C-alpha positions in Angstrom: 0.0 -15.9 11.0 0.7 -12.9 12.9 -0.1 -9.4 11.3 3.7 -8.1 11.5 4.4 -11.2 9.2 2.5 -10.2 6.1 5.3 -7.8 5.1 8.8 -8.6 5.0 11.6 -6.2 4.1 14.1 -6.9 7.0 17.9 -6.1 7.3 20.2 -8.7 5.3 23.5 -9.5 6.7 25.6 -9.6 3.6 28.4 -11.6 5.6 25.7 -14.7 6.4 24.1 -14.2 2.9 27.3 -14.7 1.3 28.2 -17.3 3.7 25.2 -18.7 2.6 25.6 -18.7 -1.4 29.4 -19.5 -1.1 28.5 -22.9 0.6 26.2 -24.0 -2.0 27.9 -25.7 -4.4 29.4 -28.0 -1.5 25.6 -28.4 -0.7 24.3 -29.2 -4.2 27.3 -31.5 -4.5 26.4 -33.3 -1.5 22.6 -33.7 -2.4 21.4 -30.8 -0.1 18.6 -31.3 2.7 15.6 -31.3 0.6 16.6 -33.5 -2.1 15.9 -36.7 -0.5 12.2 -35.8 -0.5 12.1 -35.4 -4.0 9.0 -36.8 -5.5 7.0 -36.9 -9.1 4.3 -34.8 -8.9 1.2 -35.2 -11.1 -0.2 -31.8 -11.6 -3.2 -32.3 -8.8 -0.7 -31.8 -6.0 1.8 -28.7 -5.8 3.8 -27.3 -2.5 4.7 -23.5 -2.5 7.7 -22.5 -0.1 7.9 -18.8 0.8 7.0 -15.6 3.2 3.3 -16.3 4.3 1.7 -13.0 2.8 0.7 -14.9 0.0 -1.0 -17.8 2.1 -4.5 -18.4 1.5 -7.1 -18.2 4.8 -9.1 -21.0 3.0 -6.8 -22.8 0.6 -9.3 -24.9 -0.9 -10.9 -22.0 -3.0 -7.7 -22.1 -5.1 -8.1 -25.9 -5.5 -11.9 -25.6 -6.1 -10.9 -22.9 -9.1 -7.9 -24.3 -10.4 -8.3 -28.5 -9.7 -5.3 -28.0 -8.2 -4.2 -28.5 -4.0 -1.1 -26.4 -3.2 0.3 -27.1 0.1 2.4 -24.3 1.5 5.3 -24.4 3.7 5.9 -20.9 5.5 9.3 -19.0 5.8 10.3 -15.5 7.1 12.1 -12.5 5.9 15.5 -14.2 6.4 16.9 -13.5 2.5 19.9 -15.7 3.4 17.4 -18.4 4.9 15.6 -18.2 1.8 18.6 -18.0 -0.6 20.2 -21.2 1.3 17.4 -23.0 0.8 16.9 -22.6 -3.2 20.6 -22.7 -3.7 22.3 -25.1 -1.5 19.4 -27.1 0.0 17.8 -27.6 -3.0 13.9 -26.9 -2.3 13.2 -27.2 -5.9 13.4 -30.8 -6.0 10.4 -31.0 -3.4 8.8 -27.6 -4.1 7.2 -26.1 -7.0 6.5 -22.3 -6.4 8.8 -20.0 -4.6 6.9 -16.9 -2.9 9.3 -14.3 -1.6 10.3 -10.7 -2.2 11.4 -8.5 -5.2 14.9 -8.9 -5.9 15.9 -12.6 -5.7 15.2 -13.3 -9.4 18.5 -10.9 -10.1 20.3 -13.5 -8.9 18.4 -16.8 -9.1 17.1 -16.1 -12.5 20.5 -15.8 -14.2 21.8 -18.4 -12.4 19.7 -21.2 -13.5 17.3 -21.7 -10.5 14.2 -19.9 -11.4 13.0 -21.0 -14.5 11.9 -18.2 -17.0 8.1 -17.5 -17.0 6.5 -18.3 -20.5 4.2 -15.1 -20.4 2.5 -16.7 -23.9 1.5 -19.6 -22.0 -2.6 -20.3 -22.4 -2.6 -21.6 -18.9 -1.7 -17.8 -18.2 -4.1 -16.3 -19.9 -4.5 -13.3 -17.3 -0.8 -11.8 -18.0 -1.7 -9.8 -21.0 -4.3 -7.5 -19.5 -1.8 -7.4 -16.4 -0.7 -4.0 -15.7 2.9 -3.0 -16.9 4.0 -1.6 -13.5 3.3 -4.7 -12.1 4.4 -7.2 -14.7 7.6 -5.0 -16.0 8.4 -4.6 -12.2 11.3 -5.5 -10.3 8.8 -7.9 -8.7 8.9 -9.7 -12.1 11.9 -8.7 -14.3 15.7 -8.9 -14.4 17.7 -8.2 -17.3 14.2 -8.1 -19.8 13.6 -11.4 -18.4 10.5 -12.5 -16.7 11.1 -14.7 -13.5 7.9 -14.2 -11.5 4.3 -13.3 -11.5 3.5 -10.0 -9.2 1.2 -11.2 -5.7 1.4 -7.8 -4.1 3.1 -5.1 -3.0 2.9 -1.9 -1.4 5.0 1.5 -1.0 6.1 2.2 2.3 6.3 5.8 3.7 5.1 7.2 7.2 2.2 8.0 9.4 1.8 11.3 10.7 -1.2 13.2 12.3 -2.1 15.7 10.1 -3.2 18.7 13.1 0.4 18.4 13.9 1.7 19.6 10.4 -1.5 21.5 9.4 -2.1 18.6 6.8 -5.9 18.2 5.3 -6.9 15.3 7.4 -8.6 13.6 4.3 -5.2 12.0 4.1 -4.5 13.3 0.3 -2.1 15.8 0.9 1.5 14.3 -0.3 3.6 15.1 2.6 7.7 15.7 2.4 10.3 13.5 4.3 11.4 16.5 5.6 8.6 15.9 8.4 10.7 13.1 10.0 13.9 15.1 9.3 14.0 18.3 9.6 11.2 19.6 10.9 10.8 21.9 13.8 7.1 21.1 14.5 8.0 17.4 14.9 11.6 17.7 16.6 11.6 15.4 19.2 8.6 13.7 18.1 9.6 11.0 15.6 10.0 7.6 15.3 12.4 5.9 12.3 12.6 2.3 11.4 15.4 0.8 12.8 15.5 -1.6 9.7 18.5 0.0 7.2 16.5 -1.3 4.4 13.7 1.2 4.9 15.0 4.2 7.0 18.5 4.6 5.4 17.0 4.0 2.0 14.3 6.2 2.7 16.7 8.7 3.7 18.9 8.2 0.7 15.8 8.9 -1.2 14.7 12.0 0.5 18.5 13.5 -0.2 18.5 12.6 -3.5 15.1 14.1 -4.5 15.6 17.2 -2.8 19.3 17.6 -4.4 21.1 17.3 -1.4 23.6 14.4 -2.7 24.5 12.8 -5.7 22.7 9.7 -5.4 22.1 6.7 -8.0 19.9 3.7 -6.0 18.9 4.4 -2.9 18.5 0.9 -1.9 22.1 0.1 -3.1 24.0 2.8 -1.6 27.8 3.1 -2.6 30.0 3.5 0.1 30.5 6.8 0.0 27.2 7.2 -0.6 26.6 5.6 2.7 28.5 7.6 4.4 27.5 10.8 3.2 23.4 9.5 4.3 24.9 8.6 7.8 26.3 11.9 8.5 23.8 13.9 7.3 21.5 11.5 10.2 23.7 11.8 12.9 23.6 15.3 12.1 19.6 15.2 12.8 19.9 12.9 15.6 22.4 15.2 17.4 19.7 17.8 16.8 17.2 16.4 18.3 15.1 15.2 15.6 13.9 11.7 17.0 12.7 10.3 19.6 12.8 6.8 19.2 13.4 3.6 16.9 11.6 0.3 16.5 12.2 -2.8 15.2 8.2 -4.8 15.0 5.1 -4.3 14.0 3.6 -4.5 17.8 6.2 -1.6 18.6 4.8 0.6 15.4 1.4 -0.1 16.8 1.8 0.9 20.5 3.9 4.2 19.8 1.0 4.9 17.8 -2.0 4.2 20.0 -0.2 6.0 23.0 0.8 9.1 20.7 4.3 8.9 21.8 5.3 10.2 18.6 3.8 12.8 15.6 5.3 11.2 12.9 5.8 7.5 12.8 8.0 5.6 9.5 5.8 2.4 9.8 4.1 0.1 7.4 0.6 0.6 6.9 -0.9 -2.2 8.5 0.1 -0.7 12.1 -2.2 2.4 10.8 -5.0 -0.4 10.1 -4.4 -1.9 13.4 -4.3 1.7 15.4 -7.4 2.5 13.5 -9.5 -0.4 15.3 -9.2 1.5 18.9 -8.6 5.1 18.0 -11.0 5.6 14.8 -10.6 8.8 13.2 -8.2 9.8 15.5 -5.6 7.3 14.1 -2.7 9.1 12.2 -2.9 9.0 8.3 -0.4 6.7 6.2 1.4 9.3 4.0 1.1 9.8 0.5 4.5 10.9 -0.1 6.2 13.7 -2.1 9.4 11.4 -2.6 7.7 8.3 -3.0 8.4 6.0 -0.8 10.0 2.7 -0.8 8.0 0.0 -3.4 8.1 -3.8 -2.3 6.4 -6.5 -3.7 6.2 -10.5 -3.7 6.7 -12.7 -6.5 5.7 -16.0 -7.1 8.8 -18.0 -9.1 9.1 -21.1 -10.5 12.4 -23.6 -9.4 13.8 -25.3 -12.4 13.6 -28.4 -11.5 9.8 -28.0 -11.3 9.3 -27.6 -14.9 11.9 -30.5 -15.3 9.1 -32.4 -13.8 6.7 -31.8 -15.7 4.3 -29.9 -13.5 4.3 -26.6 -15.9 0.5 -26.8 -16.6 -0.8 -26.7 -12.8 2.0 -24.3 -11.8 0.9 -21.7 -14.4 -2.7 -22.4 -13.4 -2.0 -21.6 -10.1 0.1 -18.3 -11.0 -3.3 -17.3 -13.1 -5.0 -17.8 -10.1 -2.6 -15.1 -8.4 -3.6 -12.6 -10.9 -7.1 -13.3 -10.8 -10.0 -11.5 -9.0 -10.6 -14.0 -6.1 -7.1 -13.9 -5.0 -6.9 -10.6 -5.5 -10.1 -9.6 -3.8 -9.7 -12.2 -0.8 -6.0 -11.1 -0.1 -6.5 -7.2 -0.2 -9.6 -7.6 2.2 -7.5 -10.0 4.6 -4.1 -8.8 4.4 -4.7 -5.1 3.0 -2.4 -5.1 0.4 -3.0 -4.5 -3.4 -2.0 -6.1 -6.2 -2.3 -6.6 -9.9 -5.9 -7.0 -11.3 -7.4 -5.6 -8.8 -10.7 -4.7 -11.2 -11.2 -8.1 -11.1 -11.1 -8.3 -7.8 -13.9 -5.6 -7.6 -15.9 -7.7 -10.0 -15.6 -10.8 -8.0 -16.6 -9.2 -4.6 -20.0 -7.8 -7.0 -20.7 -11.0 -8.2 -19.9 -13.0 -4.8 -22.4 -10.6 -3.2 -19.6 -8.6 -0.8 -21.7 -5.6 0.8 -20.9 -2.3 -0.8 -18.6 -0.8 2.0 -16.1 -4.1 1.3 -16.3 -3.3 -2.3 -15.3 0.6 -2.4 -12.7 -0.5 0.3 -11.3 -2.9 -2.2 -11.4 0.2 -5.1 -10.1 2.8 -2.9 -7.1 0.8 -2.2 -6.5 0.1 -5.9 -6.7 3.8 -6.3 -4.2 4.3 -3.7 -1.5 1.7 -4.4 -1.6 2.9 -8.2 -1.0 6.6 -7.0 1.7 5.1 -4.9 3.4 3.1 -7.4 3.7 5.6 -10.2 5.3 8.4 -8.1 8.0 9.0 -10.5 10.4 9.7 -6.9 9.9 6.0 -5.4 12.5 3.6 -5.5 12.1 -0.2 -5.4 13.7 -1.9 -2.5 16.8 -4.2 -3.1 16.6 -7.3 -0.7 20.1 -8.5 -2.2 21.8 -5.2 -2.8 25.5 -5.5 -3.6 26.7 -2.9 -1.0 24.3 -4.7 1.9 27.7 -4.9 4.4 29.0 -1.5 3.9 25.8 -0.2 4.3 25.1 -2.1 7.3 28.1 -0.9 9.0 27.1 2.8 8.4 24.0 2.4 9.9 25.1 0.7 13.1 27.5 3.9 13.1 24.1 6.3 13.1 22.7 4.0 15.8 25.3 4.2 18.4 26.0 7.7 17.7 
C-alpha cells in the first residue's frame, strides 16, 4: 500500500453520489453484484471491505488474538463507490465488517444498511473504557445511536517552517490559519490542498472562528456560505497569497522537500516522510488556533452479517480494533492515533519494544487528544448535503 492511501477525504461528486444511491433500489431488486457470492459464515472466517488504512500488515496477529481470520478487500476513498457497493451491490451479503470514513453512518444507519452496535455485548468489553471523544464522536454515532467502532483518526491542519513566522521550533505553539491566508510573511509561498473538503472547509472554519462570517457547519456550507467563502478565497488569490495547489501525497512531500513553499496545507504523514531526508530541517505539523478538520475511520457492521449469526466473531474483531496490540502496531506503522492508546503503550512495553517507540506512542496519544479536543476543530462530512453547491463554488475559485 502506498503512503497516500493511508488517509482518505477526497472530494465527493454529489451528482455521482446521488446517481449511485438513486440506483440502489433497482440494483437491490435485481439482486446486486455481490449477492450471488453470498455464503454462510461459521464464525472462524470473516470478510472486511473498506479503506486500507485499517488493514494490518500481518493479519495473523488478529487471528492469534481472536481466533477469527479476517480477509480484507480494499477500496479507495470514493464515497460514491462505497455507498453504491453497500446500498446497490449488496456487499453486506458477503462481507461482515465495513470500514470507511466518518459520516457514512448518517445515511447507512437510519436506512438499515448498518446494524446498531450493542455496546453491552460481553465480546465488546473494551467499549466502556474507550474515551468518549472517540466512542461518542462522528465516527461512531448518529442521532444518538451507535453504528460503528472507532478505529483511528486525526485532525488535519498544515505544515510550516517555524523560522519564517517566528514560531518556537519545538512545535508546541498554536499557529493561526492566518499564516495561510493573510500573512505578508508567507505571501506567495503558500500551497493549498486542491480538495475542497480540506481547503474550503478549513477556510470556512477560519472565517467562522474569527467572526468574519456567520457559518454553521464549515464542512457542509449553505449556498450563501459557500459563495462568501469563495469570494474571500478569490480575493486572497488575487492578492498573490497562494503559490500553488496540490492534490496528491507525493506532491505534498515534493513541495516540502524542495522548499517551494513556507506553509503547506497537507496531511501529517507528508511531514513524517519529509523528515526522513530533511531531519530537523523539516517543517512542523501545526497545532492550529482554529483546530483544523477532524476525521476518522470506523468499523461498521452490515445488517446481513448479524442475520447470518456472525455477531460474536464480528464483535471479537471490533474489540480487537479497540485493544492495545492493534493500536500500537497501527500507530507505529501508519502514524495515526486512535482510541485506547494507553493500551497500545502497555502492549508495547510487554512486547519489549524499545523506549523510543514507546515514547513515540505516548507522544502521539498526547498530540491527538490535544488536537481532537480543540473546541474550534470541526468534523469532516463526506456525505455533506450541499456538496454539489460547494463543488461548483470551489471550481469558481480554482478558475479565478
